[in-house]
C-alpha positions in Angstrom: 61.6 -143.9 146.7 62.5 -142.8 143.5 66.0 -143.4 142.4 68.1 -140.8 140.7 71.4 -141.1 139.6 74.6 -138.9 138.6 75.3 -139.2 135.1 78.5 -137.0 133.3 77.4 -136.5 129.5 79.0 -137.9 126.7 79.5 -134.9 125.1 80.7 -132.2 127.8 81.6 -134.6 130.9 79.6 -132.2 133.1 77.7 -134.4 135.9 74.4 -134.4 136.0 70.6 -135.9 137.7 69.1 -138.6 135.6 66.2 -139.2 137.1 65.0 -142.4 135.2 62.5 -144.0 137.8 60.7 -140.2 137.3 60.4 -140.0 134.1 57.7 -136.8 134.4 60.5 -134.6 136.1 63.3 -136.2 133.4 65.2 -133.6 131.7 63.9 -134.8 128.5 60.2 -133.7 129.2 61.9 -130.2 129.8 62.0 -129.7 125.5 60.9 -130.9 122.7 63.5 -132.7 120.6 63.5 -132.4 116.3 63.4 -135.6 114.9 66.6 -134.2 113.6 67.9 -134.1 117.1 67.2 -137.5 118.2 68.2 -139.4 114.9 71.4 -137.5 115.8 71.0 -138.5 119.0 70.2 -142.2 118.4 73.1 -142.2 115.7 76.4 -140.8 117.7 75.7 -141.5 121.4 74.9 -144.2 123.7 73.8 -142.6 127.0 72.0 -139.1 128.3 73.3 -135.7 127.8 73.0 -132.7 130.1 70.2 -130.1 128.9 72.3 -127.8 128.0 73.8 -129.9 125.3 70.4 -131.2 124.8 69.0 -127.9 123.7 72.3 -127.0 121.3 72.0 -130.0 119.3 68.3 -129.1 119.2 68.9 -125.7 118.4 71.3 -126.5 115.5 69.5 -129.5 114.2 66.6 -127.2 113.8 68.7 -124.2 111.8 70.0 -127.1 109.4 67.0 -127.3 108.4 
């Protein structure tokens, strides 16, 4: 049985389901992050963000290019 974990987004505080044991259905698989967004994430956060924050962060990094 796959284990899902409830997490709190480090950026906005919303609860979401982390699917660490089901990487094909992980929310990160639903978005292609830019290199700038990946760098920002690794430099500023130690855990997952919710899909909405990922989308905003990704869009902001793309618009800055």
